[in-house]
C-alpha positions, 0 to 999 in steps of 0.5 A: 557277483553276489547270488543273494537275490533282493526281495521286492514287493509284488503289489502297491496300494494306489492312494492307500486302497487300490491294490494293484500288481506292479506290472500293469499294462499301458493301452496306448498302442491299441489305437490307430496309426500313425500318431495313436489316432483313430480306432485300433485296426484289429479291434478283436485282437485288442480285445483278446490281448486285454482279456489275456492281460487280466487272465495273467494277473494284470489288474492295472490298465492305463489309458487316456482320452487322448488315445484315439482320442476316445477309442482306446477307452471304448476298446477297454470297455468292450473287452473288459466291462463289466470289470472284475472287482480288482481291476483298476482302470486309470485314465487321463484328461486335459489334452485335446487332439483334433489330428494325429500331430496336433496335441493341445493341452487344455486344463481348463475346468470346463474341459476337464469336467467334459473329459472326465464325464466323457471317459465315464461313459466310454469306460462304462463306469460310475467312478474312475479309479484314477483320473490323471491330469495328462499335462499341465496347461501353461495357459491355465493356473495349475490350481484351477485344473487341480481344483476341478479334479478335486471337485469331481472327486467330491462329486464321486466321479473320481476315486483318486487324483493323479498327475502326469508330466509334472515337477516336484513344485507342481506336485506340492502345489497340487497336494495343497488342494487334493491328495495326489495318489500318483505321478506319471512321468517319463523314466527308464533305465536309460532316461533318469531325468525324473529321478528327483520326482521319483524319489519325492514320490517314494518319500511321500507314498505316491505311486510313480508310473513311468512311461517310456519304460523301455525307451519308446517315444509316445508317438512312435511305434516300437520300444527301441531300447538303445542300450541293449548291450554291455552290462544290460546284455550280460545280466540278461544272458546270466538270467536267460532273458532279454535285455528289455526284461532286465530293464523292466526288472530294474525299475521294479527293484528301483523303488517299491512305489513304481508301477510299470505300464509297458505297452504292446500289441502282441500277446507274446510280448505281453507275456514276456513283459509279465515274466520280467516281474519274476526276475530277482536281481542281486544287489551287485547286479542292481548296483551295476545297472545303477551305474550304467550311462544314461541319456 
């Protein structure tokens, strides 16, 4: 294989002005179980993990009102508030979750305003750096949901607006109302069904924040990367790292607007994920990974 490693950027400016390290942290796992419902059982341990993440240079943390619901945002604030000036907290609204297995989209303007203002209080901030529509609500026109996010931005409660679980058509529709700084869709080395959305975001300078970056399901514990063999394992062995680290490294090489948010509940796994951002893949390795069979 060609031994010349490719060069990738280490940071990306969300919305053009929020410079973040491209290896962030998804805080969803720091909630009660099952179903990411209720407060995290090891609250102090969660605080320590979040503090360690910032110590290691992570300055982008992703959460949502639905995680807990609410408790995840409270844990982040208890661990990190007052925040360092370069730490960016992203949250999401537009979902109601009364029980662990009852998840309801509610993109009504009334609910989005309520959710945003509640997140402001829980996160202990005057303005949310990045507020994302968690999921389009089929019962509410997207223009109404995004219109409320635009209003909240005008009021100074939101700095940048993002979307999640959307199509290219929906992104374009939203961009007619307010600038869209980020898109968060499911995407990984084994699941590339949103590759068209990623390419659209790359073309237009929109941050792409893949969830499930290691093949995990949002309502299940663990990150079962089912393809940890074959070429992935071979490349991992050649670098002296684990297959999941190569899977993250591939994402960072895939496009410079990708910001990763792998989640974990252990500091050792957190450090392992961060180490993936230093892996330099060769062009031949990238091409081999590009050709891998996907789901």
